[in-house]
C-alpha positions in Angstrom: 49.2 -18.0 48.9 52.4 -19.9 48.2 54.8 -19.5 45.3 53.7 -22.8 43.7 50.1 -21.6 43.4 51.2 -18.3 41.9 53.3 -20.1 39.2 50.9 -22.9 38.4 47.5 -21.0 38.6 48.3 -17.3 37.9 44.7 -16.7 36.7 43.0 -18.3 39.7 45.7 -17.1 42.2 47.0 -13.9 40.6 49.6 -11.5 41.9 47.2 -8.9 43.2 50.0 -6.5 44.0 50.7 -6.0 40.2 48.1 -3.6 38.6 49.6 -4.3 35.2 49.1 -8.1 35.6 45.6 -7.6 37.1 44.6 -5.3 34.2 45.7 -7.9 31.6 44.0 -10.7 33.6 40.7 -8.6 33.7 40.7 -8.1 29.9 41.2 -11.8 29.3 38.5 -12.8 31.7 36.0 -10.5 30.2 36.9 -11.6 26.6 36.8 -15.4 27.3 33.6 -14.9 29.4 32.0 -13.3 26.4 33.2 -15.8 23.8 32.4 -18.9 25.9 30.2 -18.0 28.9 31.1 -19.9 32.0 34.8 -20.3 31.1 35.9 -17.4 33.3 34.2 -19.1 36.3 35.8 -22.4 35.5 39.2 -20.8 35.4 39.1 -18.5 38.4 35.7 -18.5 40.1 32.8 -20.8 41.1 33.5 -23.9 38.9 30.0 -25.3 39.5 28.5 -22.1 38.1 31.0 -22.1 35.3 30.0 -25.7 34.3 26.4 -24.7 34.2 27.2 -21.8 31.9 29.4 -23.9 29.7 26.8 -26.7 29.5 24.1 -24.2 28.6 26.3 -22.5 25.9 27.3 -25.9 24.4 23.7 -27.0 24.3 22.7 -23.7 22.6 25.5 -24.0 20.0 24.6 -27.7 19.3 20.9 -26.7 18.9 21.9 -24.0 16.4 24.2 -26.3 14.5 21.6 -29.0 14.4 19.1 -26.5 12.9 21.6 -25.4 10.3 22.5 -28.9 9.3 18.8 -29.8 9.2 18.1 -26.8 6.9 20.8 -28.0 4.5 19.8 -31.7 4.6 16.0 -31.5 4.9 14.6 -28.0 5.1 11.0 -29.0 5.0 11.2 -31.4 8.0 13.4 -28.9 9.9 11.0 -26.0 9.3 8.1 -28.2 10.4 9.8 -28.9 13.7 10.8 -25.3 14.2 7.3 -24.0 13.5 5.6 -26.5 15.9 4.1 -24.3 18.7 5.3 -26.6 21.5 8.9 -26.6 20.1 8.7 -22.8 19.9 7.5 -22.6 23.5 10.5 -24.8 24.6 12.9 -22.7 22.6 11.4 -19.5 24.0 11.8 -20.7 27.6 15.3 -21.9 26.8 16.3 -18.5 25.5 14.9 -16.7 28.5 16.7 -19.1 30.9 19.9 -18.7 28.9 19.6 -14.9 29.0 19.3 -15.1 32.8 22.4 -17.4 33.0 24.3 -15.0 30.8 23.4 -12.1 33.0 24.5 -13.8 36.1 27.8 -15.0 34.5 28.5 -11.5 33.1 28.3 -9.7 36.3 30.1 -12.5 38.2 32.9 -12.2 35.6 33.1 -8.5 36.4 33.4 -9.4 40.1 36.2 -11.8 39.3 38.3 -9.1 37.6 38.8 -7.5 41.0 38.6 -4.0 39.7 40.0 -2.5 42.9 43.4 -4.2 42.0 43.3 -3.2 38.3 45.3 -0.2 37.1 43.3 3.0 37.7 43.2 3.9 34.0 41.7 0.5 33.1 39.0 0.3 35.8 36.3 2.3 33.9 37.0 0.8 30.5 36.9 -2.8 31.9 33.7 -2.1 33.8 32.0 -0.5 30.7 33.2 -3.4 28.4 32.0 -6.0 30.8 28.5 -4.4 31.2 28.1 -3.9 27.4 29.2 -7.5 26.6 26.7 -8.7 29.2 23.7 -6.6 28.5 23.7 -6.6 24.7 23.6 -10.4 24.4 21.0 -10.7 27.1 18.8 -8.2 25.3 19.4 -10.1 22.1 18.3 -13.4 23.6 15.3 -11.8 25.3 14.3 -10.2 21.9 14.7 -13.5 20.1 12.5 -15.2 22.8 9.9 -12.5 22.4 9.9 -13.0 18.6 9.4 -16.7 19.1 6.5 -16.0 21.4 4.9 -13.7 18.7 5.4 -16.4 16.1 3.9 -19.1 18.3 0.9 -16.9 19.0 0.4 -16.2 15.3 0.6 -19.9 14.3 -1.8 -21.0 17.1 -4.4 -18.3 16.3 -4.2 -18.1 12.5 -3.8 -21.7 11.6 -6.0 -24.6 12.6 -5.1 -27.6 14.7 -5.8 -30.6 12.4 -3.9 -33.2 10.4 -1.8 -32.4 7.5 -3.2 -32.8 4.0 -1.4 -34.5 1.1 -1.2 -32.8 -2.3 -3.6 -33.7 -5.1 -1.8 -34.9 -8.3 1.4 -33.4 -6.9 -0.1 -29.9 -6.2 -1.5 -27.9 -3.4 -4.5 -25.8 -4.4 -5.3 -22.8 -2.2 -8.3 -20.5 -2.7 -7.3 -16.9 -2.1 -10.3 -14.6 -1.3 -9.9 -10.8 -1.0 -12.8 -9.6 1.1 -13.8 -6.1 1.9 -15.8 -5.6 5.1 -15.0 -1.9 5.7 -17.2 0.4 7.8 -18.9 1.7 4.6 -19.9 -1.8 3.5 -22.5 -4.3 4.6 -21.2 -7.8 5.4 -18.3 -9.6 3.9 -17.8 -9.8 0.2 -15.2 -11.9 -1.6 -14.5 -9.4 -4.3 -11.1 -10.8 -5.3 -11.0 -14.5 -6.0 -7.9 -16.4 -7.1 -6.8 -20.0 -7.0 -3.1 -20.6 -6.3 -1.9 -24.0 -7.4 1.6 -24.9 -6.1 3.8 -27.7 -7.2 4.4 -29.7 -4.0 8.1 -30.4 -4.9 9.4 -27.3 -6.6 7.1 -24.5 -5.3 6.4 -23.4 -8.9 2.9 -21.8 -8.9 0.0 -21.1 -11.2 -2.3 -18.2 -10.2 -5.8 -18.3 -11.7 -7.8 -15.1 -11.4 -11.6 -15.6 -11.3 -13.9 -12.6 -11.8 -16.5 -12.3 -9.1 -19.2 -11.9 -11.8 -18.6 -15.4 -13.2 -22.1 -16.8 -13.7 -23.5 -20.4 -13.5 -20.4 -21.8 -11.8 -20.5 -25.7 -12.1 -20.0 -27.9 -9.1 -18.3 -31.3 -8.9 -20.7 -34.2 -8.5 -19.3 -34.8 -5.0 -20.3 -31.3 -3.9 -23.4 -30.9 -1.6 -24.4 -28.1 -4.0 -24.6 -30.3 -7.0 -28.0 -31.7 -6.3 -29.7 -28.3 -6.4 -27.5 -26.9 -9.1 -26.5 -29.8 -11.4 -26.1 -27.6 -14.5 -24.4 -24.7 -12.7 -25.1 -22.2 -9.9 -28.7 -20.9 -10.3 -29.3 -22.4 -13.8 -32.3 -24.7 -12.9 -33.9 -23.1 -9.8 -32.2 -19.7 -9.4 -30.4 -18.7 -6.2 -31.1 -16.8 -3.0 -28.7 -14.0 -3.5 -30.2 -12.1 -6.5 -27.5 -12.4 -9.2 -26.1 -16.0 -9.2 -22.5 -14.9 -9.5 -19.4 -16.6 -8.1 -19.0 -14.2 -5.2 -22.6 -14.7 -4.3 -21.8 -18.3 -3.3 -20.4 -17.1 0.0 -23.7 -15.7 1.1 -25.7 -18.6 -0.5 -23.8 -21.2 1.6 -23.3 -19.1 4.7 -26.9 -17.8 5.2 -29.3 -20.0 3.1 -27.9 -23.6 3.0 -25.4 -23.9 5.8 -26.7 -27.4 6.6 -25.0 -28.6 3.5 -21.7 -28.2 5.2 -22.2 -29.3 8.8 -18.5 -29.9 9.5 -17.1 -26.7 8.0 -16.7 -24.8 11.3 -14.9 -27.7 13.0 -12.4 -27.7 10.0 -11.6 -24.0 10.4 -13.8 -23.0 7.5 -17.4 -22.0 7.0 -20.3 -23.1 4.8 -20.0 -20.1 2.5 -16.3 -20.7 2.0 -16.8 -24.4 1.4 -19.5 -23.6 -1.2 -17.1 -21.2 -3.0 -14.3 -23.8 -2.8 -16.6 -26.3 -4.6 -17.5 -23.8 -7.3 -13.8 -23.0 -8.0 -13.0 -26.7 -8.1 -15.8 -27.1 -10.7 -14.7 -24.2 -12.8 -10.9 -25.1 -12.8 -11.0 -28.8 -12.5 -8.5 -28.5 -9.6 -9.5 -29.8 -6.2 -9.4 -26.8 -3.8 -7.9 -28.0 -0.5 -7.4 -24.8 1.5 -8.5 -21.2 1.6 -7.0 -18.0 2.8 -9.4 -15.1 3.3 -7.7 -11.8 3.3 -9.7 -8.9 4.8 -8.8 -5.7 2.9 -9.2 -3.8 6.2 -6.4 -5.9 7.6 -4.1 -4.8 4.7 -3.7 -1.3 6.2 -2.3 -2.7 9.5 0.0 -5.1 7.7 1.3 -2.6 5.3 2.1 -0.1 8.0 3.8 -2.9 9.9 6.0 -3.5 6.8 6.8 0.2 6.5 4.7 0.8 3.4 4.8 -0.7 -0.1 6.0 0.4 -3.5 3.4 0.5 -6.3 3.5 1.8 -9.8 0.2 3.7 -10.1 -0.8 3.7 -13.8 -3.9 5.9 -13.6 -5.5 8.5 -11.3 -7.3 6.7 -8.5 -9.9 8.4 -6.3 -10.0 8.1 -2.5 -13.6 7.7 -1.6 -16.5 9.0 -3.7 -19.2 7.5 -5.8 -19.7 6.6 -9.5 -20.5 10.3 -10.2 -17.3 11.6 -8.5 -19.2 13.0 -5.5 -17.4 12.9 -2.1 -13.9 12.2 -3.4 -11.5 12.9 -0.5 -8.3 12.9 -2.6 -6.4 11.2 -5.4 -3.6 8.8 -5.9 -1.6 10.2 -8.8 0.1 8.2 -11.5 3.7 7.3 -11.1 5.9 5.2 -8.8 4.6 5.6 -5.3 5.5 4.5 -1.8 2.1 4.0 -0.1 1.3 3.7 3.5 -1.5 1.4 4.7 -4.3 3.9 4.3 -3.4 4.9 0.7 -2.6 1.3 -0.3 -6.0 0.2 0.9 -7.7 2.7 -1.3 -5.5 1.7 -4.2 -7.0 -1.8 -3.9 -10.5 -0.8 -2.8 -11.4 2.1 -5.1 -14.2 1.1 -7.5 -14.5 4.1 -9.7 -12.4 5.9 -12.3 -10.8 2.9 -14.0 -11.5 2.2 -17.6 -11.9 -1.5 -17.0 -14.0 -1.1 -13.9 -14.0 -4.0 -11.5 -11.4 -5.9 -13.6 -9.0 -3.1 -13.0 -9.8 -3.2 -9.3 -9.2 -7.0 -9.2 -5.8 -6.4 -10.9 -4.9 -3.7 -8.4 -5.6 -6.0 -5.5 -3.3 -8.7 -7.0 -0.6 -6.0 -7.6 -0.9 -5.0 -3.9 -0.6 -8.6 -2.8 2.5 -9.0 -4.9 3.9 -5.7 -3.5 3.4 -7.0 0.0 5.3 -10.2 -0.8 8.1 -8.0 -2.2 8.4 -6.3 1.2 8.5 -9.6 3.0 12.3 -9.8 2.9 14.0 -11.7 5.7 15.6 -8.5 7.1 12.3 -6.6 7.0 10.3 -9.4 8.5 12.8 -9.9 11.3 13.0 -6.2 12.1 9.2 -5.8 12.2 8.1 -9.3 13.1 6.1 -8.5 16.2 4.0 -5.8 14.3 3.6 -8.1 11.3 2.5 -11.0 13.6 0.1 -8.8 15.5 -1.6 -7.9 12.2 -2.0 -11.5 11.1 -5.2 -12.5 12.8 -6.8 -9.1 11.7 -5.6 -9.7 8.1 -6.4 -13.3 7.3 -8.4 -16.4 8.1 -7.4 -19.8 6.8 -7.9 -23.6 7.3 -4.3 -24.5 6.6 -3.1 -26.8 9.4 -0.5 -25.7 11.9 1.4 -28.9 11.1 1.9 -27.7 7.4 3.3 -24.2 8.2 6.9 -25.4 7.8 6.1 -27.1 4.6 4.5 -24.0 3.0 7.4 -21.8 4.2 9.8 -24.2 2.5 7.7 -24.1 -0.7 7.6 -20.3 -0.6 11.4 -20.2 -0.5 11.6 -22.6 -3.4 9.0 -20.6 -5.3 11.3 -17.6 -5.5 13.3 -19.4 -8.2 10.3 -19.2 -10.6 8.1 -16.6 -12.1 4.5 -17.5 -11.3 2.3 -18.5 -14.3 -0.8 -16.3 -14.4 -4.1 -17.0 -16.0 -7.0 -14.5 -15.9 -10.4 -16.0 -16.7 -11.8 -12.6 -17.8 -12.9 -10.9 -21.0 -12.1 -11.2 -23.9 -10.9 -14.7 -23.4 -13.8 -15.7 -21.1 -17.3 -14.1 -21.2 -18.2 -13.8 -17.5 -22.0 -13.6 -17.9 -22.1 -16.8 -20.0 -18.7 -18.6 -19.7 -17.7 -21.6 -21.8 -16.5 -23.8 -19.0 -15.1 -26.4 -21.4 -12.9 -23.7 -22.8 -12.0 -22.6 -19.3 -10.8 -26.1 -18.5 -8.6 -26.1 -21.6 -7.0 -22.8 -20.6 -6.3 -24.1 -17.1 -4.8 -27.3 -18.4 -2.5 -25.4 -20.8 -1.4 -23.0 -18.0 -0.9 -25.9 -15.6 1.4 -27.6 -18.1 3.4 -24.3 -18.3 3.6 -24.2 -14.5 5.1 -27.7 -14.3 7.8 -27.1 -16.9 11.5 -27.0 -16.1 12.8 -23.9 -14.4 13.4 -21.0 -16.8 
């Protein structure tokens, strides 16, 4: 090595006889290699390898910057792209490849420090620093790639692969069914029925609670059920499920007249759900476009994944037992409680001991749904995402298209700026055994006007 090289390229051609200089050089190489992976190789090692690292790093930074700008300029379109399962797959592969590149660059940077020429008291600290600054980012990239894989799996299994649907009169209307198919029950029963109507621009929502005992539900004239029930469910010729209540429509459509909805399964739904959609459309005057069926059994898994939920228990709730109090296994006591999945499930499921009976049970189920949403903070979801994603298919079924996931995530973020408007179609305002459906439409219209008002 000549004097010119030592003076012009001291990093690439260092004075190896100086432990002090080699220690200083080692620290700088590790630092710049961490800040801009590949730069250490360009300066003093394999420049081809360094260029690969720099190119990969720049592409990753540009991708992140593009996503950030996209979220600021058009969050809906950006989220739609980022929740596409093929985009997620490409991003997942890219992260794993980048993790491998970082790992190679990190250990190569440690080699370039020439630890044997470094001052003895700096050898162990430099080695430890280099390994930490290599392994931690690699683990972070691998973790992020794994999270993307879990998200991709959730989207592909939970949501259906079909075209996006436009809002009706500026709103998306989603039927929310709470079904209980526990081991102690026969079949699936939509015990909790709500319609969530969301403003397609602002995210402001109206939540309409419909008692499962609502009788004589009317159908729109466009419904396949209208011909047999022109004056309401069961009015002219009865029904096949005993009591012609709203929640009986699932069984009516699913088991007795499935031929009325021949395309339901292909659309990610079922005849029973489509019949219930039509009835709720007839009751509220709002076109139901999607459904989300939440299995109460799946709540336990999700709530445990979230680390529990906070509920203000207002009355003593039995765990298990019958109407006479036999077989009660325990109690949920009044007061502010942090409930795990098992106890939260019984808070929502328990039928007995409440003064208002099933109406109290319906309200507890909606309280639990709200409590779960409260736990869905960004930090909690990120920290527990894999467990949450794993519980998704056990918790819910839906016919919301995969292509609309980003749109609904964007609306959910906007909705946080508003307090949802709530309307309960239950006594004393609505007599469930003989509802005045003209009055119901008036109540819905008034609530809808409130839910489209300016932000409070």
